[in-house]
Backbone of each chain as nested JSON, in Angstrom:
{
  "chains": [
    {"id": "A", "residues": [
      {"number": 1, "name": "MET", "atoms": {"N": [-83.997, -26.656, 145.433], "CA": [-84.954, -25.557, 145.377], "C": [-85.367, -25.297, 143.93]}},
      {"number": 2, "name": "PHE", "atoms": {"N": [-86.505, -24.658, 143.781], "CA": [-87.023, -24.385, 142.446], "C": [-86.765, -22.923, 142.103]}},
      {"number": 3, "name": "VAL", "atoms": {"N": [-86.225, -22.693, 140.9], "CA": [-85.831, -21.338, 140.508], "C": [-86.458, -20.961, 139.168]}},
      {"number": 4, "name": "ILE", "atoms": {"N": [-86.912, -19.726, 139.086], "CA": [-87.286, -19.119, 137.805], "C": [-86.299, -17.984, 137.549]}},
      {"number": 5, "name": "LEU", "atoms": {"N": [-85.674, -18.022, 136.386], "CA": [-84.677, -17.01, 136.026], "C": [-85.176, -16.243, 134.799]}},
      {"number": 6, "name": "VAL", "atoms": {"N": [-85.139, -14.927, 134.895], "CA": [-85.468, -14.079, 133.749], "C": [-84.277, -13.191, 133.479]}},
      {"number": 7, "name": "TYR", "atoms": {"N": [-83.781, -13.215, 132.259], "CA": [-82.63, -12.358, 131.968], "C": [-82.972, -11.338, 130.899]}},
      {"number": 8, "name": "ASP", "atoms": {"N": [-82.209, -10.268, 130.918], "CA": [-82.333, -9.233, 129.89], "C": [-80.922, -8.742, 129.612]}},
      {"number": 9, "name": "PHE", "atoms": {"N": [-80.313, -9.305, 128.585], "CA": [-78.934, -8.973, 128.241], "C": [-78.902, -8.211, 126.914]}},
      {"number": 10, "name": "ALA", "atoms": {"N": [-77.883, -7.391, 126.76], "CA": [-77.661, -6.737, 125.474], "C": [-77.434, -7.819, 124.405]}},
      {"number": 11, "name": "GLN", "atoms": {"N": [-77.818, -7.479, 123.184], "CA": [-77.82, -8.441, 122.085], "C": [-76.513, -9.227, 121.967]}},
      {"number": 12, "name": "LYS", "atoms": {"N": [-75.4, -8.545, 122.107], "CA": [-74.112, -9.211, 121.877], "C": [-73.762, -10.234, 122.956]}},
      {"number": 13, "name": "ARG", "atoms": {"N": [-74.446, -10.174, 124.111], "CA": [-74.167, -11.136, 125.176], "C": [-75.304, -12.133, 125.412]}},
      {"number": 14, "name": "VAL", "atoms": {"N": [-76.397, -11.964, 124.681], "CA": [-77.593, -12.731, 125.026], "C": [-77.428, -14.236, 124.776]}},
      {"number": 15, "name": "ASN", "atoms": {"N": [-76.719, -14.581, 123.705], "CA": [-76.535, -16.01, 123.43], "C": [-75.672, -16.689, 124.492]}},
      {"number": 16, "name": "LYS", "atoms": {"N": [-74.647, -15.985, 124.942], "CA": [-73.818, -16.531, 126.015], "C": [-74.602, -16.677, 127.316]}},
      {"number": 17, "name": "ALA", "atoms": {"N": [-75.463, -15.697, 127.597], "CA": [-76.273, -15.763, 128.825], "C": [-77.192, -16.98, 128.785]}},
      {"number": 18, "name": "LEU", "atoms": {"N": [-77.779, -17.22, 127.619], "CA": [-78.657, -18.389, 127.482], "C": [-77.856, -19.681, 127.626]}},
      {"number": 19, "name": "LYS", "atoms": {"N": [-76.696, -19.717, 127.013], "CA": [-75.863, -20.923, 127.072], "C": [-75.484, -21.256, 128.522]}},
      {"number": 20, "name": "ILE", "atoms": {"N": [-75.069, -20.261, 129.269], "CA": [-74.737, -20.469, 130.684], "C": [-75.969, -20.975, 131.443]}},
      {"number": 21, "name": "SER", "atoms": {"N": [-77.077, -20.272, 131.258], "CA": [-78.274, -20.594, 132.047], "C": [-78.796, -21.992, 131.743]}},
      {"number": 22, "name": "ARG", "atoms": {"N": [-78.663, -22.408, 130.464], "CA": [-79.17, -23.725, 130.078], "C": [-78.335, -24.88, 130.626]}},
      {"number": 23, "name": "LYS", "atoms": {"N": [-77.146, -24.595, 131.117], "CA": [-76.383, -25.652, 131.786], "C": [-77.057, -26.075, 133.089]}},
      {"number": 24, "name": "TYR", "atoms": {"N": [-77.853, -25.169, 133.661], "CA": [-78.4, -25.412, 134.994], "C": [-79.924, -25.527, 135.012]}},
      {"number": 25, "name": "LEU", "atoms": {"N": [-80.581, -24.893, 134.045], "CA": [-82.043, -24.797, 134.081], "C": [-82.622, -25.123, 132.708]}},
      {"number": 26, "name": "HIS", "atoms": {"N": [-83.95, -25.307, 132.663], "CA": [-84.639, -25.584, 131.406], "C": [-85.168, -24.275, 130.819]}},
      {"number": 27, "name": "TRP", "atoms": {"N": [-84.985, -24.145, 129.531], "CA": [-85.427, -22.94, 128.833], "C": [-86.914, -23.059, 128.543]}},
      {"number": 28, "name": "VAL", "atoms": {"N": [-87.703, -22.089, 129.005], "CA": [-89.155, -22.184, 128.774], "C": [-89.726, -21.084, 127.9]}},
      {"number": 29, "name": "GLN", "atoms": {"N": [-89.046, -19.977, 127.807], "CA": [-89.517, -18.9, 126.936], "C": [-88.323, -18.052, 126.576]}},
      {"number": 30, "name": "ASN", "atoms": {"N": [-88.492, -17.193, 125.618], "CA": [-87.419, -16.343, 125.116], "C": [-86.332, -16.02, 126.15]}},
      {"number": 31, "name": "SER", "atoms": {"N": [-86.701, -15.426, 127.239], "CA": [-85.711, -14.99, 128.226], "C": [-85.981, -15.582, 129.603]}},
      {"number": 32, "name": "VAL", "atoms": {"N": [-86.667, -16.713, 129.647], "CA": [-87.088, -17.321, 130.908], "C": [-86.614, -18.764, 130.976]}},
      {"number": 33, "name": "LEU", "atoms": {"N": [-86.005, -19.12, 132.107], "CA": [-85.642, -20.512, 132.362], "C": [-86.125, -20.883, 133.745]}},
      {"number": 34, "name": "GLU", "atoms": {"N": [-86.273, -22.176, 133.977], "CA": [-86.744, -22.621, 135.275], "C": [-86.195, -24.003, 135.565]}},
      {"number": 35, "name": "GLY", "atoms": {"N": [-86.28, -24.405, 136.824], "CA": [-85.906, -25.768, 137.156], "C": [-85.462, -25.923, 138.594]}},
      {"number": 36, "name": "GLU", "atoms": {"N": [-85.294, -27.181, 138.967], "CA": [-84.711, -27.531, 140.258], "C": [-83.204, -27.309, 140.175]}},
      {"number": 37, "name": "ILE", "atoms": {"N": [-82.64, -26.762, 141.219], "CA": [-81.199, -26.495, 141.232], "C": [-80.694, -26.62, 142.668]}},
      {"number": 38, "name": "SER", "atoms": {"N": [-79.489, -27.138, 142.793], "CA": [-78.877, -27.208, 144.133], "C": [-78.353, -25.83, 144.512]}},
      {"number": 39, "name": "ASN", "atoms": {"N": [-78.114, -25.638, 145.772], "CA": [-77.591, -24.349, 146.22], "C": [-76.214, -24.079, 145.61]}},
      {"number": 40, "name": "ALA", "atoms": {"N": [-75.391, -25.126, 145.518], "CA": [-74.052, -24.97, 144.93], "C": [-74.149, -24.517, 143.474]}},
      {"number": 41, "name": "ASN", "atoms": {"N": [-75.034, -25.155, 142.718], "CA": [-75.19, -24.763, 141.319], "C": [-75.822, -23.385, 141.167]}},
      {"number": 42, "name": "TYR", "atoms": {"N": [-76.698, -23.045, 142.082], "CA": [-77.297, -21.705, 142.06], "C": [-76.204, -20.644, 142.167]}},
      {"number": 43, "name": "ILE", "atoms": {"N": [-75.267, -20.877, 143.063], "CA": [-74.176, -19.916, 143.271], "C": [-73.265, -19.87, 142.037]}},
      {"number": 44, "name": "LYS", "atoms": {"N": [-73.004, -21.049, 141.442], "CA": [-72.185, -21.089, 140.22], "C": [-72.871, -20.345, 139.069]}},
      {"number": 45, "name": "LEU", "atoms": {"N": [-74.146, -20.626, 138.9], "CA": [-74.92, -19.971, 137.84], "C": [-74.87, -18.456, 137.99]}},
      {"number": 46, "name": "LYS", "atoms": {"N": [-75.115, -18.0, 139.204], "CA": [-75.121, -16.558, 139.453], "C": [-73.749, -15.947, 139.172]}},
      {"number": 47, "name": "SER", "atoms": {"N": [-72.698, -16.631, 139.589], "CA": [-71.374, -16.025, 139.403], "C": [-70.977, -16.036, 137.931]}},
      {"number": 48, "name": "GLU", "atoms": {"N": [-71.377, -17.072, 137.186], "CA": [-71.072, -17.075, 135.742], "C": [-71.8, -15.935, 135.026]}},
      {"number": 49, "name": "LEU", "atoms": {"N": [-73.047, -15.701, 135.415], "CA": [-73.794, -14.607, 134.785], "C": [-73.214, -13.248, 135.197]}},
      {"number": 50, "name": "GLU", "atoms": {"N": [-72.788, -13.152, 136.429], "CA": [-72.195, -11.893, 136.891], "C": [-70.881, -11.588, 136.164]}},
      {"number": 51, "name": "MET", "atoms": {"N": [-70.13, -12.653, 135.862], "CA": [-68.874, -12.442, 135.126], "C": [-69.16, -11.994, 133.691]}},
      {"number": 52, "name": "LEU", "atoms": {"N": [-70.228, -12.522, 133.111], "CA": [-70.565, -12.171, 131.728], "C": [-71.153, -10.768, 131.617]}},
      {"number": 53, "name": "MET", "atoms": {"N": [-71.965, -10.394, 132.564], "CA": [-72.811, -9.215, 132.371], "C": [-72.065, -7.897, 132.473]}},
      {"number": 54, "name": "ASN", "atoms": {"N": [-72.614, -6.921, 131.782], "CA": [-72.26, -5.536, 132.013], "C": [-73.368, -4.969, 132.895]}},
      {"number": 55, "name": "PRO", "atoms": {"N": [-73.06, -4.695, 134.172], "CA": [-74.144, -4.311, 135.082], "C": [-74.776, -2.955, 134.761]}},
      {"number": 56, "name": "GLU", "atoms": {"N": [-74.192, -2.243, 133.817], "CA": [-74.823, -0.998, 133.346], "C": [-75.911, -1.277, 132.317]}},
      {"number": 57, "name": "GLU", "atoms": {"N": [-75.881, -2.471, 131.734], "CA": [-76.785, -2.747, 130.606], "C": [-77.665, -3.975, 130.813]}},
      {"number": 58, "name": "ASP", "atoms": {"N": [-77.158, -4.961, 131.532], "CA": [-77.842, -6.259, 131.592], "C": [-78.474, -6.464, 132.96]}},
      {"number": 59, "name": "SER", "atoms": {"N": [-79.471, -7.298, 132.997], "CA": [-80.071, -7.614, 134.291], "C": [-80.59, -9.042, 134.317]}},
      {"number": 60, "name": "VAL", "atoms": {"N": [-80.593, -9.59, 135.507], "CA": [-81.086, -10.947, 135.741], "C": [-81.935, -10.904, 136.994]}},
      {"number": 61, "name": "ILE", "atoms": {"N": [-83.041, -11.614, 136.973], "CA": [-83.866, -11.732, 138.161], "C": [-84.071, -13.216, 138.438]}},
      {"number": 62, "name": "LEU", "atoms": {"N": [-83.866, -13.589, 139.689], "CA": [-83.94, -14.998, 140.094], "C": [-84.964, -15.141, 141.206]}},
      {"number": 63, "name": "TYR", "atoms": {"N": [-86.021, -15.882, 140.948], "CA": [-87.016, -16.189, 141.968], "C": [-86.728, -17.571, 142.521]}},
      {"number": 64, "name": "THR", "atoms": {"N": [-86.692, -17.678, 143.801], "CA": [-86.434, -18.97, 144.443], "C": [-87.645, -19.369, 145.273]}},
      {"number": 65, "name": "PHE", "atoms": {"N": [-88.01, -20.633, 145.178], "CA": [-89.189, -21.124, 145.887], "C": [-88.826, -22.306, 146.758]}},
      {"number": 66, "name": "ARG", "atoms": {"N": [-89.381, -22.313, 147.929], "CA": [-89.173, -23.45, 148.828], "C": [-89.882, -24.677, 148.27]}},
      {"number": 67, "name": "SER", "atoms": {"N": [-91.128, -24.478, 147.899], "CA": [-91.864, -25.588, 147.288], "C": [-91.199, -25.911, 145.962]}},
      {"number": 68, "name": "ASN", "atoms": {"N": [-91.294, -27.141, 145.525], "CA": [-90.513, -27.516, 144.356], "C": [-91.215, -27.229, 143.036]}},
      {"number": 69, "name": "LYS", "atoms": {"N": [-92.364, -26.53, 143.096], "CA": [-93.074, -26.294, 141.837], "C": [-94.075, -25.155, 142.033]}},
      {"number": 70, "name": "TYR", "atoms": {"N": [-94.234, -24.35, 141.002], "CA": [-95.361, -23.423, 140.957], "C": [-96.63, -24.248, 140.816]}},
      {"number": 71, "name": "SER", "atoms": {"N": [-97.774, -23.638, 141.072], "CA": [-98.982, -24.445, 140.952], "C": [-99.537, -24.462, 139.527]}},
      {"number": 72, "name": "ARG", "atoms": {"N": [-99.188, -23.453, 138.724], "CA": [-99.683, -23.442, 137.341], "C": [-98.802, -22.535, 136.501]}},
      {"number": 73, "name": "ARG", "atoms": {"N": [-98.592, -22.908, 135.263], "CA": [-97.939, -22.007, 134.311], "C": [-98.812, -21.926, 133.069]}},
      {"number": 74, "name": "GLU", "atoms": {"N": [-99.198, -20.733, 132.701], "CA": [-99.976, -20.546, 131.477], "C": [-99.143, -19.769, 130.48]}},
      {"number": 75, "name": "GLU", "atoms": {"N": [-99.148, -20.224, 129.247], "CA": [-98.475, -19.487, 128.193], "C": [-99.507, -19.053, 127.184]}},
      {"number": 76, "name": "ILE", "atoms": {"N": [-99.463, -17.788, 126.8], "CA": [-100.341, -17.344, 125.717], "C": [-99.484, -16.763, 124.603]}},
      {"number": 77, "name": "GLY", "atoms": {"N": [-99.939, -16.947, 123.391], "CA": [-99.183, -16.47, 122.235], "C": [-98.107, -17.454, 121.841]}},
      {"number": 78, "name": "LEU", "atoms": {"N": [-97.094, -16.898, 121.2], "CA": [-95.998, -17.686, 120.648], "C": [-95.224, -18.426, 121.736]}},
      {"number": 79, "name": "LYS", "atoms": {"N": [-94.92, -19.696, 121.505], "CA": [-94.029, -20.444, 122.397], "C": [-92.614, -20.287, 121.874]}},
      {"number": 80, "name": "LYS", "atoms": {"N": [-91.809, -19.503, 122.584], "CA": [-90.479, -19.2, 122.072], "C": [-89.392, -20.061, 122.67]}},
      {"number": 81, "name": "GLY", "atoms": {"N": [-89.632, -20.637, 123.817], "CA": [-88.574, -21.391, 124.482], "C": [-88.621, -22.855, 124.109]}},
      {"number": 82, "name": "GLY", "atoms": {"N": [-88.014, -23.632, 124.957], "CA": [-88.055, -25.068, 124.759], "C": [-86.883, -25.545, 123.943]}},
      {"number": 83, "name": "ASP", "atoms": {"N": [-86.517, -26.805, 124.149], "CA": [-85.328, -27.329, 123.509], "C": [-85.474, -27.467, 122.007]}},
      {"number": 84, "name": "GLU", "atoms": {"N": [-86.705, -27.435, 121.529], "CA": [-86.916, -27.554, 120.088], "C": [-86.622, -26.234, 119.364]}},
      {"number": 85, "name": "ASN", "atoms": {"N": [-86.379, -25.178, 120.116], "CA": [-86.167, -23.876, 119.486], "C": [-84.794, -23.303, 119.803]}},
      {"number": 86, "name": "ILE", "atoms": {"N": [-83.79, -24.132, 119.817], "CA": [-82.449, -23.657, 120.173], "C": [-81.969, -22.65, 119.133]}},
      {"number": 87, "name": "LEU", "atoms": {"N": [-81.456, -21.55, 119.624], "CA": [-80.976, -20.488, 118.721], "C": [-79.807, -20.982, 117.878]}}
    ]},
    {"id": "B", "residues": [
      {"number": 1, "name": "MET", "atoms": {"N": [-104.258, -14.978, 144.755], "CA": [-103.105, -15.775, 144.345], "C": [-101.963, -14.859, 143.915]}},
      {"number": 2, "name": "PHE", "atoms": {"N": [-100.76, -15.414, 143.928], "CA": [-99.579, -14.635, 143.568], "C": [-99.151, -15.01, 142.155]}},
      {"number": 3, "name": "VAL", "atoms": {"N": [-98.916, -13.982, 141.317], "CA": [-98.614, -14.221, 139.904], "C": [-97.311, -13.524, 139.519]}},
      {"number": 4, "name": "ILE", "atoms": {"N": [-96.508, -14.23, 138.735], "CA": [-95.368, -13.62, 138.051], "C": [-95.661, -13.677, 136.554]}},
      {"number": 5, "name": "LEU", "atoms": {"N": [-95.594, -12.52, 135.911], "CA": [-95.88, -12.43, 134.483], "C": [-94.621, -11.983, 133.747]}},
      {"number": 6, "name": "VAL", "atoms": {"N": [-94.279, -12.706, 132.69], "CA": [-93.159, -12.313, 131.83], "C": [-93.708, -12.172, 130.421]}},
      {"number": 7, "name": "TYR", "atoms": {"N": [-93.489, -11.015, 129.818], "CA": [-94.003, -10.844, 128.457], "C": [-92.876, -10.617, 127.478]}},
      {"number": 8, "name": "ASP", "atoms": {"N": [-93.151, -10.914, 126.241], "CA": [-92.213, -10.648, 125.155], "C": [-93.049, -10.229, 123.958]}},
      {"number": 9, "name": "PHE", "atoms": {"N": [-93.181, -8.93, 123.794], "CA": [-94.014, -8.379, 122.712], "C": [-93.129, -7.688, 121.686]}},
      {"number": 10, "name": "ALA", "atoms": {"N": [-93.605, -7.655, 120.444], "CA": [-92.927, -6.873, 119.413], "C": [-92.9, -5.407, 119.852]}},
      {"number": 11, "name": "GLN", "atoms": {"N": [-91.858, -4.718, 119.406], "CA": [-91.602, -3.347, 119.843], "C": [-92.837, -2.445, 119.756]}},
      {"number": 12, "name": "LYS", "atoms": {"N": [-93.593, -2.576, 118.686], "CA": [-94.716, -1.646, 118.497], "C": [-95.863, -1.888, 119.479]}},
      {"number": 13, "name": "ARG", "atoms": {"N": [-95.884, -3.05, 120.138], "CA": [-96.959, -3.324, 121.094], "C": [-96.473, -3.37, 122.55]}},
      {"number": 14, "name": "VAL", "atoms": {"N": [-95.17, -3.221, 122.741], "CA": [-94.628, -3.491, 124.071], "C": [-95.1, -2.47, 125.116]}},
      {"number": 15, "name": "ASN", "atoms": {"N": [-95.226, -1.216, 124.723], "CA": [-95.687, -0.217, 125.698], "C": [-97.119, -0.462, 126.125]}},
      {"number": 16, "name": "LYS", "atoms": {"N": [-97.96, -0.868, 125.166], "CA": [-99.349, -1.19, 125.515], "C": [-99.426, -2.407, 126.428]}},
      {"number": 17, "name": "ALA", "atoms": {"N": [-98.582, -3.395, 126.158], "CA": [-98.578, -4.6, 127.001], "C": [-98.2, -4.25, 128.434]}},
      {"number": 18, "name": "LEU", "atoms": {"N": [-97.202, -3.384, 128.58], "CA": [-96.786, -2.961, 129.921], "C": [-97.899, -2.18, 130.601]}},
      {"number": 19, "name": "LYS", "atoms": {"N": [-98.544, -1.302, 129.84], "CA": [-99.622, -0.475, 130.414], "C": [-100.765, -1.351, 130.926]}},
      {"number": 20, "name": "ILE", "atoms": {"N": [-101.158, -2.324, 130.146], "CA": [-102.22, -3.257, 130.579], "C": [-101.771, -4.001, 131.837]}},
      {"number": 21, "name": "SER", "atoms": {"N": [-100.57, -4.553, 131.793], "CA": [-100.112, -5.399, 132.9], "C": [-99.978, -4.603, 134.194]}},
      {"number": 22, "name": "ARG", "atoms": {"N": [-99.557, -3.348, 134.07], "CA": [-99.373, -2.523, 135.272], "C": [-100.683, -2.129, 135.938]}},
      {"number": 23, "name": "LYS", "atoms": {"N": [-101.809, -2.285, 135.248], "CA": [-103.099, -2.056, 135.914], "C": [-103.343, -3.104, 137.002]}},
      {"number": 24, "name": "TYR", "atoms": {"N": [-102.713, -4.271, 136.847], "CA": [-103.028, -5.399, 137.733], "C": [-101.85, -5.843, 138.606]}},
      {"number": 25, "name": "LEU", "atoms": {"N": [-100.624, -5.578, 138.134], "CA": [-99.448, -6.122, 138.812], "C": [-98.38, -5.036, 138.956]}},
      {"number": 26, "name": "HIS", "atoms": {"N": [-97.361, -5.323, 139.76], "CA": [-96.252, -4.388, 139.954], "C": [-95.117, -4.734, 138.998]}},
      {"number": 27, "name": "TRP", "atoms": {"N": [-94.587, -3.713, 138.411], "CA": [-93.503, -3.88, 137.452], "C": [-92.191, -4.067, 138.202]}},
      {"number": 28, "name": "VAL", "atoms": {"N": [-91.479, -5.158, 137.975], "CA": [-90.235, -5.387, 138.711], "C": [-88.985, -5.418, 137.844]}},
      {"number": 29, "name": "GLN", "atoms": {"N": [-89.126, -5.689, 136.578], "CA": [-87.98, -5.668, 135.68], "C": [-88.504, -5.428, 134.287]}},
      {"number": 30, "name": "ASN", "atoms": {"N": [-87.599, -5.135, 133.387], "CA": [-87.934, -4.82, 132.0], "C": [-89.227, -5.482, 131.498]}},
      {"number": 31, "name": "SER", "atoms": {"N": [-89.289, -6.796, 131.555], "CA": [-90.45, -7.494, 131.0], "C": [-91.118, -8.387, 132.041]}},
      {"number": 32, "name": "VAL", "atoms": {"N": [-90.949, -8.059, 133.307], "CA": [-91.448, -8.904, 134.395], "C": [-92.316, -8.089, 135.342]}},
      {"number": 33, "name": "LEU", "atoms": {"N": [-93.488, -8.621, 135.651], "CA": [-94.353, -8.015, 136.663], "C": [-94.779, -9.097, 137.636]}},
      {"number": 34, "name": "GLU", "atoms": {"N": [-95.193, -8.67, 138.826], "CA": [-95.614, -9.641, 139.817], "C": [-96.633, -9.018, 140.745]}},
      {"number": 35, "name": "GLY", "atoms": {"N": [-97.334, -9.858, 141.49], "CA": [-98.229, -9.334, 142.509], "C": [-99.369, -10.272, 142.839]}},
      {"number": 36, "name": "GLU", "atoms": {"N": [-100.082, -9.865, 143.878], "CA": [-101.318, -10.549, 144.253], "C": [-102.416, -10.123, 143.288]}},
      {"number": 37, "name": "ILE", "atoms": {"N": [-103.242, -11.073, 142.874], "CA": [-104.314, -10.76, 141.928], "C": [-105.489, -11.691, 142.207]}},
      {"number": 38, "name": "SER", "atoms": {"N": [-106.673, -11.159, 142.052], "CA": [-107.863, -12.006, 142.207], "C": [-108.043, -12.842, 140.951]}},
      {"number": 39, "name": "ASN", "atoms": {"N": [-108.822, -13.881, 141.071], "CA": [-109.068, -14.719, 139.901], "C": [-109.772, -13.927, 138.793]}},
      {"number": 40, "name": "ALA", "atoms": {"N": [-110.714, -13.076, 139.184], "CA": [-111.446, -12.258, 138.195], "C": [-110.481, -11.343, 137.444]}},
      {"number": 41, "name": "ASN", "atoms": {"N": [-109.575, -10.698, 138.169], "CA": [-108.619, -9.809, 137.506], "C": [-107.604, -10.58, 136.673]}},
      {"number": 42, "name": "TYR", "atoms": {"N": [-107.264, -11.769, 137.117], "CA": [-106.354, -12.614, 136.333], "C": [-106.953, -12.894, 134.948]}},
      {"number": 43, "name": "ILE", "atoms": {"N": [-108.232, -13.205, 134.941], "CA": [-108.918, -13.498, 133.675], "C": [-108.991, -12.235, 132.799]}},
      {"number": 44, "name": "LYS", "atoms": {"N": [-109.275, -11.092, 133.432], "CA": [-109.316, -9.827, 132.683], "C": [-107.946, -9.489, 132.086]}},
      {"number": 45, "name": "LEU", "atoms": {"N": [-106.927, -9.617, 132.907], "CA": [-105.559, -9.331, 132.449], "C": [-105.196, -10.198, 131.247]}},
      {"number": 46, "name": "LYS", "atoms": {"N": [-105.477, -11.482, 131.369], "CA": [-105.149, -12.412, 130.291], "C": [-105.9, -12.063, 129.013]}},
      {"number": 47, "name": "SER", "atoms": {"N": [-107.184, -11.722, 129.162], "CA": [-107.959, -11.464, 127.945], "C": [-107.539, -10.141, 127.303]}},
      {"number": 48, "name": "GLU", "atoms": {"N": [-107.15, -9.154, 128.112], "CA": [-106.664, -7.893, 127.522], "C": [-105.365, -8.104, 126.755]}},
      {"number": 49, "name": "LEU", "atoms": {"N": [-104.488, -8.935, 127.318], "CA": [-103.216, -9.212, 126.625], "C": [-103.46, -10.043, 125.362]}},
      {"number": 50, "name": "GLU", "atoms": {"N": [-104.406, -10.945, 125.462], "CA": [-104.723, -11.768, 124.279], "C": [-105.304, -10.921, 123.142]}},
      {"number": 51, "name": "MET", "atoms": {"N": [-106.102, -9.909, 123.526], "CA": [-106.66, -9.022, 122.491], "C": [-105.574, -8.178, 121.832]}},
      {"number": 52, "name": "LEU", "atoms": {"N": [-104.58, -7.781, 122.625], "CA": [-103.498, -6.944, 122.094], "C": [-102.523, -7.737, 121.227]}},
      {"number": 53, "name": "MET", "atoms": {"N": [-102.247, -8.964, 121.632], "CA": [-101.098, -9.675, 121.052], "C": [-101.332, -10.192, 119.647]}},
      {"number": 54, "name": "ASN", "atoms": {"N": [-100.238, -10.284, 118.929], "CA": [-100.195, -11.063, 117.702], "C": [-99.574, -12.398, 118.084]}},
      {"number": 55, "name": "PRO", "atoms": {"N": [-100.39, -13.477, 118.099], "CA": [-99.863, -14.756, 118.605], "C": [-98.767, -15.368, 117.737]}},
      {"number": 56, "name": "GLU", "atoms": {"N": [-98.525, -14.774, 116.578], "CA": [-97.397, -15.224, 115.758], "C": [-96.085, -14.591, 116.22]}},
      {"number": 57, "name": "GLU", "atoms": {"N": [-96.182, -13.513, 116.978], "CA": [-94.968, -12.754, 117.315], "C": [-94.754, -12.58, 118.818]}},
      {"number": 58, "name": "ASP", "atoms": {"N": [-95.842, -12.499, 119.574], "CA": [-95.736, -12.103, 120.983], "C": [-95.991, -13.298, 121.889]}},
      {"number": 59, "name": "SER", "atoms": {"N": [-95.456, -13.224, 123.089], "CA": [-95.742, -14.294, 124.035], "C": [-95.792, -13.761, 125.466]}},
      {"number": 60, "name": "VAL", "atoms": {"N": [-96.565, -14.454, 126.279], "CA": [-96.714, -14.122, 127.69], "C": [-96.654, -15.422, 128.47]}},
      {"number": 61, "name": "ILE", "atoms": {"N": [-95.983, -15.396, 129.588], "CA": [-95.96, -16.556, 130.464], "C": [-96.408, -16.094, 131.842]}},
      {"number": 62, "name": "LEU", "atoms": {"N": [-97.326, -16.849, 132.428], "CA": [-97.921, -16.49, 133.72], "C": [-97.712, -17.636, 134.692]}},
      {"number": 63, "name": "TYR", "atoms": {"N": [-96.955, -17.381, 135.746], "CA": [-96.777, -18.363, 136.81], "C": [-97.729, -18.019, 137.941]}},
      {"number": 64, "name": "THR", "atoms": {"N": [-98.445, -18.996, 138.404], "CA": [-99.384, -18.774, 139.504], "C": [-98.961, -19.627, 140.693]}},
      {"number": 65, "name": "PHE", "atoms": {"N": [-99.022, -19.023, 141.867], "CA": [-98.592, -19.719, 143.087], "C": [-99.701, -19.697, 144.109]}},
      {"number": 66, "name": "ARG", "atoms": {"N": [-99.856, -20.787, 144.771], "CA": [-100.846, -20.853, 145.843], "C": [-100.389, -20.009, 147.024]}},
      {"number": 67, "name": "SER", "atoms": {"N": [-99.13, -20.209, 147.392], "CA": [-98.577, -19.391, 148.466], "C": [-98.526, -17.956, 147.973]}},
      {"number": 68, "name": "ASN", "atoms": {"N": [-98.607, -17.014, 148.889], "CA": [-98.749, -15.64, 148.424], "C": [-97.42, -14.956, 148.143]}},
      {"number": 69, "name": "LYS", "atoms": {"N": [-96.304, -15.703, 148.194], "CA": [-95.019, -15.058, 147.99], "C": [-93.983, -16.106, 147.647]}},
      {"number": 70, "name": "TYR", "atoms": {"N": [-93.057, -15.749, 146.772], "CA": [-91.861, -16.556, 146.598], "C": [-91.015, -16.398, 147.856]}},
      {"number": 71, "name": "SER", "atoms": {"N": [-90.041, -17.266, 148.025], "CA": [-89.252, -17.142, 149.248], "C": [-88.089, -16.18, 149.096]}},
      {"number": 72, "name": "ARG", "atoms": {"N": [-87.655, -15.926, 147.867], "CA": [-86.545, -14.978, 147.683], "C": [-86.551, -14.475, 146.246]}},
      {"number": 73, "name": "ARG", "atoms": {"N": [-86.207, -13.225, 146.072], "CA": [-85.962, -12.693, 144.731], "C": [-84.599, -12.015, 144.741]}},
      {"number": 74, "name": "GLU", "atoms": {"N": [-83.732, -12.435, 143.84], "CA": [-82.424, -11.784, 143.725], "C": [-82.345, -11.112, 142.376]}},
      {"number": 75, "name": "GLU", "atoms": {"N": [-81.858, -9.896, 142.366], "CA": [-81.622, -9.202, 141.105], "C": [-80.14, -8.933, 140.987]}},
      {"number": 76, "name": "ILE", "atoms": {"N": [-79.598, -9.243, 139.821], "CA": [-78.195, -8.879, 139.586], "C": [-78.132, -7.999, 138.349]}},
      {"number": 77, "name": "GLY", "atoms": {"N": [-77.194, -7.067, 138.339], "CA": [-77.073, -6.13, 137.221], "C": [-78.043, -4.983, 137.354]}},
      {"number": 78, "name": "LEU", "atoms": {"N": [-78.37, -4.447, 136.199], "CA": [-79.206, -3.253, 136.114], "C": [-80.611, -3.517, 136.643]}},
      {"number": 79, "name": "LYS", "atoms": {"N": [-81.131, -2.592, 137.439], "CA": [-82.528, -2.656, 137.867], "C": [-83.36, -1.866, 136.864]}},
      {"number": 80, "name": "LYS", "atoms": {"N": [-84.125, -2.586, 136.044], "CA": [-84.832, -1.897, 134.962], "C": [-86.286, -1.595, 135.268]}},
      {"number": 81, "name": "GLY", "atoms": {"N": [-86.838, -2.278, 136.219], "CA": [-88.263, -2.096, 136.484], "C": [-88.496, -1.064, 137.556]}},
      {"number": 82, "name": "GLY", "atoms": {"N": [-89.67, -1.14, 138.122], "CA": [-89.992, -0.251, 139.222], "C": [-90.673, 1.003, 138.75]}},
      {"number": 83, "name": "ASP", "atoms": {"N": [-91.458, 1.582, 139.626], "CA": [-92.277, 2.722, 139.245], "C": [-91.439, 3.962, 138.953]}},
      {"number": 84, "name": "GLU", "atoms": {"N": [-90.19, 3.963, 139.42], "CA": [-89.344, 5.126, 139.162], "C": [-88.793, 5.127, 137.732]}},
      {"number": 85, "name": "ASN", "atoms": {"N": [-89.051, 4.053, 137.003], "CA": [-88.503, 3.952, 135.644], "C": [-89.591, 3.824, 134.58]}},
      {"number": 86, "name": "ILE", "atoms": {"N": [-90.672, 4.558, 134.761], "CA": [-91.773, 4.447, 133.804], "C": [-91.312, 4.912, 132.429]}},
      {"number": 87, "name": "LEU", "atoms": {"N": [-91.636, 4.123, 131.436], "CA": [-91.223, 4.459, 130.059], "C": [-91.897, 5.745, 129.592]}}
    ]}
  ]
}
């Protein structure tokens, strides 16, 4: 399945959240990752983020799509993600 | 068409970016909005954000889907968006 993940973590946990998420998905923008993922890995990813997060402060949103791709992605302004911009 | 918008604006412009985006889409998380939008409004939304943004600092990512809905959205942690949490 195809997943888009958007996270919003407190500063002190944000690097760890990105590190976890990048094991499973491709980083496309500051707080956005996407990619094909198996159901097993989806569950692992979610549980790793849940273990890291403080649910009073952090949030994650996961969109899942049956089709394996969105039809278009447009980026305007600064390109913050991508493997060339590793923190 | 169905659109998911994720923005990342510098602090001094972030409220304006949210205000513009909320004219066209529903706010679902801190920096994420989604909804059905016409092509004409999509172009208006994009141009308003482009006028506001400093392309050296700010970024927007727009996912467009032919189907009118993702198949699932999961949120974990804090729910930051929604009309009950207007800044």
